[in-house]
C-alpha positions in Angstrom: 120.4 -54.2 103.3 120.1 -53.2 99.7 117.3 -54.3 97.4 117.4 -57.8 96.2 116.1 -59.4 93.0 115.6 -63.1 93.9 117.2 -65.6 91.7 116.6 -69.3 92.2 118.9 -70.5 89.3 120.9 -73.6 90.0 124.4 -74.5 89.2 123.2 -77.7 87.6 122.8 -77.0 83.8 122.6 -79.2 80.8 126.0 -80.9 80.1 129.2 -80.3 81.9 129.5 -77.1 83.9 133.0 -75.9 85.0 133.7 -75.6 88.7 136.9 -73.7 88.0 137.5 -70.1 88.9 136.8 -67.9 85.9 139.3 -65.6 84.3 138.8 -62.2 86.0 139.9 -60.4 82.9 137.4 -62.2 80.6 135.0 -59.5 79.5 132.0 -61.9 79.1 132.6 -63.3 82.6 132.8 -59.9 84.1 129.6 -58.8 82.4 127.8 -61.9 83.7 129.0 -61.1 87.2 127.8 -57.5 86.9 124.4 -58.7 85.7 124.0 -61.0 88.8 125.2 -58.2 91.1 123.0 -55.4 89.6 119.9 -56.6 91.5 121.8 -55.9 94.7 121.9 -52.2 94.2 119.4 -50.3 96.4 118.5 -48.0 93.5 117.4 -50.8 91.2 114.0 -49.9 90.0 113.9 -52.3 87.0 113.3 -51.5 83.4 115.6 -49.2 81.5 117.2 -47.9 84.7 118.3 -51.5 85.5 120.0 -51.7 82.1 121.9 -48.5 82.8 123.0 -49.8 86.2 124.2 -53.0 84.5 126.3 -50.9 82.1 127.7 -48.8 84.9 128.9 -51.9 86.8 130.0 -54.1 83.9 133.7 -53.6 84.5 133.6 -54.5 88.2 135.8 -57.3 89.2 136.1 -59.3 92.4 138.8 -57.9 94.6 137.7 -58.9 98.0 138.6 -62.1 99.9 141.7 -62.9 97.9 144.5 -64.9 99.5 147.2 -62.6 100.8 144.8 -59.6 101.1 142.2 -61.0 103.6 143.0 -61.3 107.3 145.4 -64.0 108.4 144.5 -63.8 112.1 144.0 -67.4 113.5 140.7 -66.4 115.0 139.3 -65.4 111.6 140.0 -68.5 109.7 136.7 -70.1 110.6 135.1 -68.0 107.8 136.9 -70.0 105.1 135.3 -73.2 106.3 131.8 -72.2 107.4 128.9 -73.3 105.2 125.9 -71.2 106.3 124.9 -68.4 108.6 121.7 -66.6 109.7 121.0 -63.0 108.6 118.6 -61.1 110.9 117.0 -57.9 109.5 115.0 -56.4 112.3 113.9 -52.9 113.2 110.9 -50.5 113.4 109.7 -51.4 109.9 108.5 -54.7 111.3 105.8 -52.8 113.2 104.1 -51.9 109.9 103.9 -55.5 108.5 104.0 -54.7 104.8 107.3 -52.8 104.2 111.0 -53.5 104.2 113.6 -51.7 106.2 114.3 -48.1 105.2 113.9 -48.2 101.4 110.1 -47.8 101.3 110.7 -44.2 102.3 112.1 -43.4 98.9 109.2 -42.4 96.6 109.3 -43.5 92.9 111.8 -46.4 93.5 111.0 -50.0 92.9 107.8 -51.9 93.7 105.9 -52.6 96.9 104.2 -50.5 99.6 105.7 -47.1 100.3 105.6 -45.0 103.4 106.3 -41.4 104.0 109.5 -40.9 106.1 107.6 -39.0 108.8 105.2 -41.9 109.2 108.0 -44.5 108.9 109.9 -43.1 111.9 106.7 -42.9 113.9 106.7 -46.7 113.8 109.3 -46.5 116.6 106.4 -46.0 119.0 104.9 -49.4 118.0 108.1 -51.4 118.0 108.0 -53.1 121.5 110.0 -56.3 121.3 108.0 -57.5 124.3 108.5 -61.2 123.6 112.1 -60.9 122.4 114.0 -64.2 123.0 116.9 -64.6 120.5 118.0 -67.7 122.3 115.0 -69.5 120.9 115.8 -68.5 117.3 119.5 -69.2 117.6 119.0 -72.6 119.2 117.0 -73.7 116.2 119.7 -72.3 113.9 122.5 -74.1 115.7 120.6 -77.4 115.6 120.3 -76.8 111.8 124.0 -76.5 111.5 124.3 -72.7 111.2 127.8 -71.5 112.1 127.3 -67.8 112.5 124.7 -65.1 112.7 124.6 -61.4 111.6 122.0 -59.0 113.1 121.2 -55.4 112.2 122.4 -53.0 114.8 121.5 -49.9 112.7 119.9 -49.8 109.2 119.8 -46.8 106.9 116.8 -45.4 108.8 119.2 -44.6 111.7 117.3 -46.6 114.4 119.8 -48.2 116.7 119.0 -51.5 118.4 121.6 -50.7 121.1 121.5 -47.8 123.5 123.8 -45.0 122.4 124.0 -41.3 123.1 125.2 -40.9 119.5 121.8 -41.7 118.0 118.6 -39.5 118.1 116.4 -42.5 117.4 116.7 -46.0 118.8 116.1 -48.2 121.8 117.6 -45.6 124.1 114.6 -43.3 123.5 111.8 -45.7 122.5 112.4 -48.8 124.5 113.8 -47.0 127.1 117.4 -48.2 127.1 116.9 -51.9 126.4 119.9 -53.3 124.6 118.6 -55.7 122.0 122.1 -56.2 120.5 123.5 -57.3 123.9 120.8 -60.0 124.3 121.4 -61.2 120.7 125.2 -61.5 121.3 124.7 -63.4 124.6 122.3 -65.8 122.8 124.9 -66.4 120.0 127.5 -67.3 122.6 125.1 -69.5 124.6 124.4 -71.5 121.4 127.9 -71.6 120.0 127.4 -69.3 117.0 129.9 -66.8 115.8 128.8 -63.2 116.4 128.2 -60.9 113.5 127.0 -57.3 113.5 125.4 -55.4 110.6 126.1 -51.6 110.6 124.9 -49.0 108.1 127.2 -46.1 107.5 124.4 -44.0 105.9 122.0 -42.5 108.5 119.0 -41.0 106.8 117.5 -39.7 110.1 120.5 -37.5 110.7 120.3 -36.0 107.2 116.5 -36.0 106.9 116.4 -32.3 106.3 119.1 -32.4 103.6 118.1 -35.5 101.7 115.6 -36.0 98.9 113.1 -38.8 99.5 112.2 -38.9 95.8 114.2 -41.3 93.7 116.5 -39.7 91.1 115.2 -36.2 91.9 117.0 -33.0 91.2 119.5 -33.3 94.1 120.6 -36.7 92.8 121.9 -38.1 96.1 120.0 -41.4 96.1 121.2 -43.1 92.9 124.4 -43.5 91.0 122.3 -42.7 87.9 121.8 -39.0 86.9 118.7 -37.1 88.1 115.6 -37.2 86.0 115.0 -33.7 84.6 112.1 -32.0 86.3 111.7 -34.5 89.1 111.4 -32.5 92.3 113.1 -33.2 95.6 110.8 -34.5 98.3 110.9 -33.8 102.1 109.9 -36.3 104.8 106.2 -35.8 104.0 106.9 -36.3 100.2 106.2 -32.6 99.6 108.2 -30.8 96.9 111.1 -28.9 98.4 114.5 -27.6 97.5 117.0 -29.6 99.4 120.0 -27.8 100.7 123.5 -29.4 101.0 124.5 -31.1 104.3 126.2 -28.5 106.4 129.9 -29.1 107.1 129.3 -29.2 110.8 126.6 -31.8 110.5 128.9 -33.9 108.3 131.6 -33.7 111.0 129.0 -34.6 113.7 127.9 -37.7 111.7 131.4 -38.9 111.2 132.1 -38.4 114.9 128.8 -40.2 116.0 129.3 -43.1 113.6 132.8 -43.6 115.0 131.3 -43.5 118.5 128.6 -46.1 117.6 131.1 -48.4 116.0 133.5 -48.1 119.0 130.7 -49.0 121.3 129.8 -52.1 119.3 133.4 -53.2 119.2 134.2 -52.6 122.9 131.0 -53.2 125.0 130.3 -56.9 124.3 133.5 -58.8 124.3 134.6 -60.7 121.2 132.9 -59.8 117.9 133.6 -62.3 115.1 132.3 -60.4 112.0 131.4 -56.9 110.9 128.9 -56.6 108.0 129.0 -53.0 106.7 126.4 -51.7 104.3 127.1 -48.5 102.4 130.4 -47.7 104.2 131.3 -47.2 107.9 130.0 -43.6 107.8 133.0 -42.6 109.9 136.7 -41.9 109.5 137.5 -45.2 111.3 140.2 -47.2 109.6 140.5 -51.0 109.3 143.6 -50.8 111.3 141.7 -49.2 114.2 138.9 -51.8 113.9 141.4 -54.6 114.2 143.1 -53.0 117.1 139.8 -53.2 119.0 138.9 -56.7 117.6 142.1 -58.4 116.2 140.4 -61.6 115.0 137.4 -59.9 113.3 136.2 -60.7 109.7 135.1 -57.6 107.7 133.0 -57.7 104.5 133.7 -55.8 101.3 131.3 -52.8 101.9 133.2 -50.7 104.5 134.8 -48.2 102.2 137.3 -47.7 105.0 141.0 -46.9 104.4 143.4 -49.6 105.5 145.2 -47.2 107.8 145.5 -43.5 108.6 148.6 -43.1 106.5 148.3 -40.5 103.8 147.1 -42.1 100.6 146.2 -45.4 102.3 144.2 -47.6 99.9 140.6 -48.5 100.7 140.1 -52.0 102.2 138.8 -54.5 99.7 137.3 -56.8 102.2 138.1 -60.1 103.9 135.4 -61.6 101.7 133.2 -60.9 98.7 129.4 -60.6 99.1 126.9 -61.7 96.5 123.4 -60.1 96.9 121.6 -60.0 93.5 121.1 -63.6 92.3 123.3 -66.6 92.4 127.0 -66.1 91.8 127.7 -67.2 88.2 131.2 -68.4 88.6 133.7 -69.5 91.3 135.2 -66.5 93.1 138.9 -66.6 93.7 138.8 -66.2 97.5 136.4 -66.1 100.5 132.9 -65.2 99.6 129.3 -65.2 100.8 126.0 -65.8 99.0 123.0 -63.9 100.4 119.5 -65.5 100.3 116.2 -64.2 101.5 114.5 -67.1 103.2 111.5 -65.0 104.4 110.6 -63.9 100.9 109.7 -61.4 99.5 111.9 -58.8 101.4 114.6 -58.6 104.1 112.4 -57.4 107.0 109.4 -59.0 108.5 106.1 -58.8 106.6 102.8 -60.4 107.6 103.1 -62.5 104.5 105.9 -64.4 106.3 103.3 -66.0 108.5 102.2 -68.2 105.6 105.4 -69.3 104.0 109.2 -68.9 103.5 111.2 -69.9 100.5 111.5 -73.7 100.6 114.2 -75.2 102.7 115.1 -77.3 99.7 116.0 -74.1 97.8 118.2 -72.9 100.7 119.9 -76.3 100.9 120.7 -76.1 97.2 122.2 -72.7 97.7 124.3 -74.0 100.5 125.6 -76.9 98.4 126.2 -74.7 95.4 128.2 -72.1 97.5 130.2 -74.6 99.4 131.2 -76.3 96.2 133.0 -73.1 95.3 134.3 -72.5 98.8 131.6 -70.0 99.9 129.0 -69.7 102.6 125.3 -68.9 102.4 123.9 -66.1 104.7 120.1 -66.9 104.8 118.0 -64.0 106.0 114.9 -64.2 108.3 113.0 -61.2 109.8 111.6 -61.4 113.3 108.2 -60.0 114.2 108.0 -56.6 116.0 107.4 -58.4 119.3 110.7 -60.3 118.9 109.3 -63.7 118.0 109.8 -65.6 114.8 106.9 -66.8 112.5 106.1 -70.5 112.5 107.6 -71.1 109.0 111.0 -70.1 110.4 110.9 -73.1 112.8 109.5 -75.4 110.2 112.2 -74.5 107.8 114.9 -74.8 110.4 113.6 -78.3 111.4 113.8 -79.4 107.8 117.3 -78.1 107.4 118.2 -79.8 110.7 116.9 -83.1 109.6 118.8 -82.9 106.3 122.0 -81.9 108.1 121.7 -84.9 110.5 122.1 -87.2 107.4 124.1 -85.0 105.0 125.8 -82.4 107.1 129.3 -83.9 106.5 128.9 -82.9 102.8 128.8 -79.1 103.6 129.7 -78.4 107.3 133.5 -78.2 107.3 133.7 -79.7 103.8 136.1 -78.3 101.2 135.6 -77.1 97.6 136.8 -79.5 95.0 139.9 -78.6 92.9 139.4 -75.8 90.5 140.1 -78.1 87.6 137.1 -80.2 88.4 134.0 -80.1 86.2 130.5 -81.3 87.1 126.8 -80.8 86.4 126.0 -80.6 90.1 127.6 -79.0 93.2 130.5 -81.2 94.5 132.2 -80.9 97.8 134.9 -83.0 99.4 136.7 -84.3 102.5 140.0 -85.9 101.4 139.2 -88.8 99.1 135.5 -88.6 99.7 133.7 -86.5 97.2 130.0 -85.5 97.8 127.8 -85.2 94.7 124.7 -83.1 95.5 121.9 -84.5 93.4 120.0 -81.3 93.0 117.0 -80.8 90.7 117.9 -80.6 87.0 120.5 -83.4 86.9 118.4 -85.2 84.3 118.8 -88.6 86.0 122.6 -88.7 85.7 125.5 -86.9 87.5 128.7 -86.4 85.5 132.0 -85.5 87.1 135.5 -84.9 85.7 137.7 -84.8 88.8 140.4 -82.8 87.1 143.1 -84.6 89.2 144.7 -88.1 88.8 142.2 -90.8 90.0 143.1 -94.5 89.7 139.6 -95.8 90.3 136.2 -95.2 92.1 135.9 -97.5 95.1 132.3 -96.9 96.0 129.3 -94.6 95.6 126.6 -94.4 98.4 123.5 -92.4 98.9 123.9 -90.9 102.4 120.1 -90.8 103.1 119.4 -94.5 102.3 122.8 -96.0 102.9 122.5 -97.9 99.7 125.1 -98.3 96.9 124.4 -96.2 93.8 125.2 -97.5 90.3 128.1 -95.6 88.6 130.4 -95.8 85.6 134.1 -94.7 85.5 135.4 -94.4 82.0 138.2 -92.3 80.5 138.4 -90.0 83.5 134.7 -89.3 83.7 132.4 -90.5 86.5 128.8 -91.0 85.7 126.4 -91.7 88.6 122.8 -92.8 88.0 120.2 -91.1 90.1 116.4 -90.6 89.9 115.4 -87.2 88.6 115.2 -85.1 91.8 112.1 -83.3 92.7 112.6 -79.5 92.8 110.5 -79.2 95.9 112.3 -81.8 98.0 115.6 -81.6 99.8 118.2 -83.2 97.6 120.1 -86.4 98.2 123.9 -86.6 98.5 126.0 -89.3 96.9 129.3 -90.0 98.8 131.9 -91.2 96.4 135.3 -92.6 97.5 138.1 -92.0 95.1 141.3 -94.0 94.8 144.0 -91.4 94.0 146.2 -91.9 91.0 149.7 -90.7 90.2 
């Protein structure tokens, strides 16, 4: 996973906020989207460099997940309706307790604890997974309404959580041969969750002798920004070195081995529902080949894979669009997914996670906000090195579960409202029932312009209390009175029944 700058901004703003899809050609809209996405870049160190990254990405537009371009296979259509999934970043970094996956090996980049690559890979000897029981994690997630899960099978550090001869470092050698991925997949199926696999194309272990571990150093292979003059390349012990190019034969080997790993993941375990690539496939595998092995699979927008082997075949844009750096600022035109780190401050496990996670109220706001625009939230949690989850994980899941028991109909299987609708809170719908999510910041009144013909408002009810809620319907604008929500508490949902007009 790439670096993430947390953003807890809400959709609810002063006044009316449009729920409509923004014009993709509008320069200001594109700039805002780039600003939100910039934090997702792994090379984001903050400061002036971040401004340069913003400028470099300012013209990016959303091309993934569009109707007509995403998969139409019947087995894949669940993704357009799912409200939230569980992201699981797990690997040898968890044995340290104060670092994230992979990126702490890069000197001079970002904040937080750093660790020399040679020392980082030594953590494999401390990663035991002796109490690994994914069924317990996933049972709690299912009870909290989660529809799918995505677990790391290999991060950029090259450590594989499944036994494969194509990897020099992984469970095959350090755990000897235990298949952590298989156990996760079986637990997903036992708990009725769609199975997602994360796979990193980059493999730093394989190129460790041909890669600089100093950010923006002379070799310039770890940032889209130019090298900083005079900054030396670093080896795996952070000693200055002159890095030589990756030999052609090693490149071929890596492509071949990544293809082998992907093929194993797609053929060993039965049906796989989703592939979450990070930084490309690392192979010459085409989307056509992937779908031949798993016809109903959903693939994110980070594969970099050609659609087919035909000469000049275009790169696959993705079945859906992923948002990593901050809240998505406008409604994407197709399938999409909002990433959230629940076990703040980073993707992988840290001992800090034993004390607290981001509040479940914040996660629920993100779910409501994303579902209002037809998207899903992928909320990340990092297991301990022994394979258990910290207590705040279960506390948070229980809180989400309790909210879903009352309000789940407003997000699970709910639809986005018409693009012409406008509101100052997230709004979802099921037919003529519209769900107004009274998130913090509504200033004691929710305002909605449905954007479609409505004859009248038949009722408004708080799902938690079952009580009617005062409302006003005048000149095509619905105003609902609510008490000013507490930012630290899970929000209430107001179910409004509309009488359609002509």
